[in-house]
N, C-alpha and C positions, 0 to 999 in steps of 0.2 A: 125289861131284859128281854134281847133276841136270840133268834135259834138260828143258823142260817145252815141250811143244807148243801153240799156240794157231792156231786154224782159222777162216776165215769168209771168205764172198762170193770163192773164189779165190783166196783169200792165206793163205799157210800161215807162221808164225813160230816160230823155234825160238831159247829163249835157255837158255844154260848157265851155272848157279850154283855157282862154284868153293866158296865161302866160305861159312859161315853170316850174314856182314853183306852179303853181296850178295843175298840171298834179299828177297822182298818181304816188308815189315814184318807180322808175323802181329799178331791181336787181344790177346795175351797178352803179345808184348815189351813188357819194362817199358823199354828203354832209351829216351832222352829224345832229340828230335831238334831242331837250331835252327829258327828260325821263319824263312818265309821272307821273303828280304829282297826290295828295293826290284826290282822287273822293268824292265830299260830294253833289251832287245835281245830278238830272237827267238833262242833256243837252239837247240843242235843235237839236243835231247830234246824240247823245246816242238815244235820242226819237225815231228820225227818223230810226236808225237802227233798233231798236228795231220793229216797225211797220212793214220794209220792210223783215225783218225776220218770223214775225207771215205770211205775206201775201205768202211768199214763200213756207208754209208747204203745202205739199201734202195733200188730203184730204181723209183720209183712215180712216177705221174701229178702233179702240184702243186708242183713245185720251179720256182723264180724266181732267177734272176742279177739282184743290186739293186748299183749302184753310186750312191755320194754323196760328192759333191764339195763344196771348200767355194768361195767367191767368193776374190776379191784380197785381200782385207783379212781374215783368218783368227785366230781364238783362239790364243792361244800358248801355253797352258796344254793338258795334257794329260786335266786332270782336266775342262774344260771338255767336250771333244771324245766324254770317255766319257758324261758326262753328256747330252750332245745325244741319242747313240744311245741311251741308256737312254728315254730322253723319246719318242723315234720308236719304240720296242719298247714301251713302255706303250699309246700310242696304237693300233698294229696290234695287239697282244691284245685290246685292248678291242674294236675292230672286228672282227676275226676270232680268237676265243678258240682254237680250234683250230690257230692259227701258231706257228711256231717258226722261228730261223734262228740260222746260224753265220756270225758274223762274222769279218774278216781287216782288217786296219789297214795301211797302206801309206799310201807317201809322192811326191807328184809333185818333178820336178826343182827347182821353186820354193820345195820344203820345205813346203808344204802339205799336210795330212796327207786323206786319202781311205778311206772305207771301200766294200768287197767285203761283197756278205752274201749266201749262200745259203739263201734263204728257201723252205721248205716250209708249205704248208696243202694237207690230203687235199680241201677243197672247192673246191681249185680256182678262186679266182676270178677274173675277165676280167682280161687282163693291162694293160689301157687304163685300165681301173677303177682298177685298184693301184697303177700309175703316176703316173695325176692324184691320190689319196688319199695316196699317200709324197711326193709334191712341195710339194703343198700344205701338208704340217706339216712338210717339212725349211725349206721355205722361212720359214715361220713360227718355226720354233726356230733358226734361223740369223738371222732376222730381215733378210733381203737380199730386197727386192721387187721387185727391178728386173726387166723383162723375159727379160734374158738368163740373167740367173741362174736364173729357172724354169723358162726354156727348157731347161737346159743342166746343170743341177745333177744330174739324177735319171733314171737308165737301168734300165728293167725289161726284162728278156727271160726268155722261157719256157725252161726246160732240159729236155731229152729224153734226154741223156744226160750225168750227171754228170761224165765223164771226157773229155768235150768241150766242157765248158760253158767260159765265161770264169773260174768261179769256180777251176775245177781248175786251168787256163792261170796262176791268177793265184799260186796256192801252189805249184804246179810250178817256177815262176821266183822263188821267194820266196827262195831261199839269195842270189840277187844282187839281190834288193832293196835299194833307196836308202833309207837312213836318214841324216839331216841330222846332221851333228855337234853334241855339246854341246845335244841337244834332249832332254828327259826323253819318254817314250813312254806308259810302263803298260806293261800287257798287251797283246799283238800281235793276238790272236784268242780268239775265247771264243763262248759259245752262251747263247741268252736262248730258252726253252720247251724245255730239252732233254727234256721226257718229251712233249713235240710230235715230236721230231724220231725218224724211222724207223729202229731201229739193227737191222743184222741181229746174233743171239744168234752167240756164241762158245763153240766147240767147243772143249774143253781136254782134255788127257793128258800123262802123265808118262812119258819112255822112258828106256829104257836105252843107254848106251854103244853096245850093240852094233844 
Protein backbone atom coordinates (compact mmCIF):
# COMPACT_ATOMS: atom_id res chain seq x y z
CA UNK A 1 0.00 0.00 0.00
CA UNK A 2 1.43 3.38 -1.05
CA UNK A 3 0.55 6.80 0.33
CA UNK A 4 1.33 9.77 -1.91
CA UNK A 5 1.44 13.29 -0.50
CA UNK A 6 0.89 16.38 -2.66
CA UNK A 7 0.97 19.89 -1.20
CA UNK A 8 0.58 23.37 -2.64
CA UNK A 9 -0.44 26.82 -1.39
CA UNK A 10 -1.95 25.73 1.91
CA UNK A 11 -3.55 22.57 0.51
CA UNK A 12 -2.37 19.05 1.37
CA UNK A 13 -3.66 15.94 -0.42
CA UNK A 14 -2.91 12.37 0.60
CA UNK A 15 -3.89 9.56 -1.76
CA UNK A 16 -3.81 5.88 -0.90
CA UNK A 17 -3.16 3.30 -3.63
CA UNK A 18 -4.16 -0.21 -2.62
CA UNK A 19 -3.49 -2.17 -5.79
CA UNK A 20 -1.41 -1.77 -8.90
CA UNK A 21 -4.37 -0.92 -11.12
CA UNK A 22 -5.25 2.06 -8.92
CA UNK A 23 -1.87 3.72 -9.32
CA UNK A 24 -1.30 6.53 -11.83
CA UNK A 25 -0.48 5.24 -15.30
CA UNK A 26 3.24 4.77 -15.87
CA UNK A 27 4.94 5.74 -19.13
CA UNK A 28 5.99 2.10 -19.58
CA UNK A 29 2.51 0.75 -18.88
CA UNK A 30 1.51 -1.38 -21.88
CA UNK A 31 -2.14 -1.77 -20.89
CA UNK A 32 -4.75 -0.31 -23.20
CA UNK A 33 -7.37 2.16 -22.05
CA UNK A 34 -10.76 2.93 -23.59
CA UNK A 35 -11.04 6.29 -25.33
CA UNK A 36 -12.89 9.00 -23.47
CA UNK A 37 -16.60 9.00 -24.32
CA UNK A 38 -18.81 11.98 -25.00
CA UNK A 39 -18.85 14.37 -22.05
CA UNK A 40 -22.30 15.54 -21.06
CA UNK A 41 -22.14 16.07 -17.30
CA UNK A 42 -19.82 17.53 -14.71
CA UNK A 43 -18.56 14.41 -12.97
CA UNK A 44 -17.30 14.34 -9.41
CA UNK A 45 -13.76 13.80 -10.67
CA UNK A 46 -13.99 16.70 -13.12
CA UNK A 47 -15.41 18.97 -10.41
CA UNK A 48 -12.57 18.01 -8.06
CA UNK A 49 -9.99 18.70 -10.78
CA UNK A 50 -11.53 22.13 -11.35
CA UNK A 51 -11.38 22.97 -7.63
CA UNK A 52 -7.79 21.79 -7.37
CA UNK A 53 -6.74 23.83 -10.39
CA UNK A 54 -8.24 27.02 -8.96
CA UNK A 55 -6.62 26.36 -5.59
CA UNK A 56 -3.24 26.11 -7.32
CA UNK A 57 -3.54 29.50 -9.04
CA UNK A 58 -1.02 31.96 -7.64
CA UNK A 59 -2.31 35.13 -6.03
CA UNK A 60 -1.27 37.97 -8.34
CA UNK A 61 -2.64 41.18 -9.79
CA UNK A 62 -4.16 40.80 -13.23
CA UNK A 63 -7.19 38.54 -12.65
CA UNK A 64 -10.64 39.40 -14.02
CA UNK A 65 -13.99 37.70 -13.57
CA UNK A 66 -15.96 37.76 -16.83
CA UNK A 67 -19.55 36.67 -17.45
CA UNK A 68 -20.84 36.07 -21.00
CA UNK A 69 -24.55 35.59 -21.63
CA UNK A 70 -26.65 34.78 -24.69
CA UNK A 71 -29.75 36.66 -25.91
CA UNK A 72 -33.32 35.36 -25.80
CA UNK A 73 -32.75 33.43 -29.00
CA UNK A 74 -29.61 31.35 -28.57
CA UNK A 75 -27.93 28.43 -30.42
CA UNK A 76 -29.19 24.99 -29.41
CA UNK A 77 -26.02 23.07 -30.28
CA UNK A 78 -23.23 22.98 -27.72
CA UNK A 79 -20.65 22.85 -30.52
CA UNK A 80 -21.69 26.38 -31.50
CA UNK A 81 -21.27 27.60 -27.90
CA UNK A 82 -17.75 26.18 -27.82
CA UNK A 83 -16.91 27.66 -31.24
CA UNK A 84 -18.12 31.04 -29.99
CA UNK A 85 -15.78 30.78 -27.01
CA UNK A 86 -12.84 29.74 -29.20
CA UNK A 87 -13.45 32.72 -31.48
CA UNK A 88 -13.46 35.07 -28.50
CA UNK A 89 -10.28 33.44 -27.22
CA UNK A 90 -8.49 33.99 -30.53
CA UNK A 91 -9.53 37.64 -30.48
CA UNK A 92 -8.31 38.19 -26.93
CA UNK A 93 -5.04 36.33 -27.45
CA UNK A 94 -4.35 38.45 -30.53
CA UNK A 95 -4.74 41.69 -28.58
CA UNK A 96 -3.31 40.37 -25.30
CA UNK A 97 -0.64 37.73 -26.12
CA UNK A 98 0.09 37.03 -22.44
CA UNK A 99 -3.55 36.38 -21.58
CA UNK A 100 -5.00 33.07 -20.42
CA UNK A 101 -8.31 32.10 -18.87
CA UNK A 102 -10.23 29.34 -17.18
CA UNK A 103 -13.82 28.93 -18.38
CA UNK A 104 -16.89 27.35 -16.80
CA UNK A 105 -20.15 26.60 -18.60
CA UNK A 106 -23.42 27.05 -16.70
CA UNK A 107 -27.12 27.37 -17.53
CA UNK A 108 -29.84 29.82 -16.69
CA UNK A 109 -33.27 28.55 -15.65
CA UNK A 110 -34.57 29.39 -19.11
CA UNK A 111 -32.09 26.87 -20.49
CA UNK A 112 -29.71 29.37 -22.06
CA UNK A 113 -25.99 28.69 -21.60
CA UNK A 114 -23.64 31.28 -20.18
CA UNK A 115 -19.94 31.35 -19.45
CA UNK A 116 -17.93 32.38 -16.42
CA UNK A 117 -14.29 33.16 -17.15
CA UNK A 118 -11.42 33.65 -14.73
CA UNK A 119 -9.10 35.63 -16.94
CA UNK A 120 -5.46 36.47 -16.18
CA UNK A 121 -3.14 38.95 -17.88
CA UNK A 122 0.05 40.11 -16.13
CA UNK A 123 -0.08 43.43 -18.04
CA UNK A 124 -3.27 44.27 -16.09
CA UNK A 125 -5.31 45.89 -18.87
CA UNK A 126 -7.78 48.58 -17.83
CA UNK A 127 -11.05 46.97 -16.70
CA UNK A 128 -13.29 49.31 -18.71
CA UNK A 129 -11.22 48.91 -21.86
CA UNK A 130 -11.25 45.14 -21.47
CA UNK A 131 -15.02 45.07 -20.96
CA UNK A 132 -15.57 47.29 -24.00
CA UNK A 133 -13.40 45.07 -26.19
CA UNK A 134 -14.98 41.81 -25.00
CA UNK A 135 -18.48 43.23 -25.40
CA UNK A 136 -17.81 44.42 -28.95
CA UNK A 137 -16.44 41.04 -30.00
CA UNK A 138 -19.11 39.01 -28.18
CA UNK A 139 -21.86 41.05 -29.86
CA UNK A 140 -20.24 40.41 -33.23
CA UNK A 141 -19.88 36.67 -32.52
CA UNK A 142 -23.45 36.22 -31.31
CA UNK A 143 -24.80 38.60 -33.97
CA UNK A 144 -27.16 40.47 -31.69
CA UNK A 145 -26.54 44.18 -32.19
CA UNK A 146 -29.41 45.46 -30.06
CA UNK A 147 -28.64 48.06 -27.43
CA UNK A 148 -30.12 45.90 -24.66
CA UNK A 149 -27.88 42.95 -25.46
CA UNK A 150 -24.73 45.01 -25.82
CA UNK A 151 -25.38 46.61 -22.42
CA UNK A 152 -26.14 43.40 -20.52
CA UNK A 153 -24.35 40.54 -22.32
CA UNK A 154 -20.91 41.01 -20.76
CA UNK A 155 -19.75 41.83 -17.26
CA UNK A 156 -16.11 42.27 -16.24
CA UNK A 157 -14.83 42.72 -12.70
CA UNK A 158 -11.28 42.93 -11.40
CA UNK A 159 -10.43 40.12 -8.95
CA UNK A 160 -8.31 40.87 -5.90
CA UNK A 161 -8.93 37.60 -4.06
CA UNK A 162 -9.69 34.46 -6.08
CA UNK A 163 -11.48 32.79 -3.18
CA UNK A 164 -13.81 35.78 -2.83
CA UNK A 165 -14.43 36.22 -6.55
CA UNK A 166 -17.61 35.48 -8.46
CA UNK A 167 -15.79 32.71 -10.29
CA UNK A 168 -14.91 30.88 -7.08
CA UNK A 169 -18.51 31.21 -5.94
CA UNK A 170 -19.67 29.83 -9.28
CA UNK A 171 -17.54 26.68 -9.03
CA UNK A 172 -18.30 26.28 -5.32
CA UNK A 173 -22.00 26.10 -6.15
CA UNK A 174 -21.48 23.96 -9.23
CA UNK A 175 -22.58 20.74 -7.51
CA UNK A 176 -26.07 22.24 -7.36
CA UNK A 177 -25.89 23.74 -10.83
CA UNK A 178 -28.86 23.50 -13.16
CA UNK A 179 -28.41 21.48 -16.36
CA UNK A 180 -31.39 21.27 -18.75
CA UNK A 181 -32.72 17.79 -19.39
CA UNK A 182 -31.88 16.13 -22.70
CA UNK A 183 -29.38 18.84 -23.62
CA UNK A 184 -25.94 17.89 -24.86
CA UNK A 185 -23.31 20.10 -23.29
CA UNK A 186 -19.83 18.78 -24.02
CA UNK A 187 -17.18 19.73 -21.47
CA UNK A 188 -18.23 21.99 -18.61
CA UNK A 189 -14.88 23.69 -18.06
CA UNK A 190 -11.48 24.13 -19.64
CA UNK A 191 -8.45 26.38 -20.03
CA UNK A 192 -7.27 28.58 -22.88
CA UNK A 193 -3.66 29.72 -22.76
CA UNK A 194 -2.68 27.16 -20.13
CA UNK A 195 0.97 28.25 -20.13
CA UNK A 196 -0.04 31.82 -19.33
CA UNK A 197 -1.90 30.89 -16.14
CA UNK A 198 0.25 31.34 -13.00
CA UNK A 199 0.24 27.94 -11.34
CA UNK A 200 1.85 27.12 -7.98
CA UNK A 201 4.39 24.30 -8.11
CA UNK A 202 3.34 21.14 -6.30
CA UNK A 203 5.52 19.44 -3.74
CA UNK A 204 5.33 15.64 -3.75
CA UNK A 205 6.48 12.90 -1.41
CA UNK A 206 5.84 9.28 -0.54
CA UNK A 207 4.70 8.39 2.97
CA UNK A 208 4.82 5.23 5.03
CA UNK A 209 1.67 4.12 6.81
CA UNK A 210 3.28 5.10 10.14
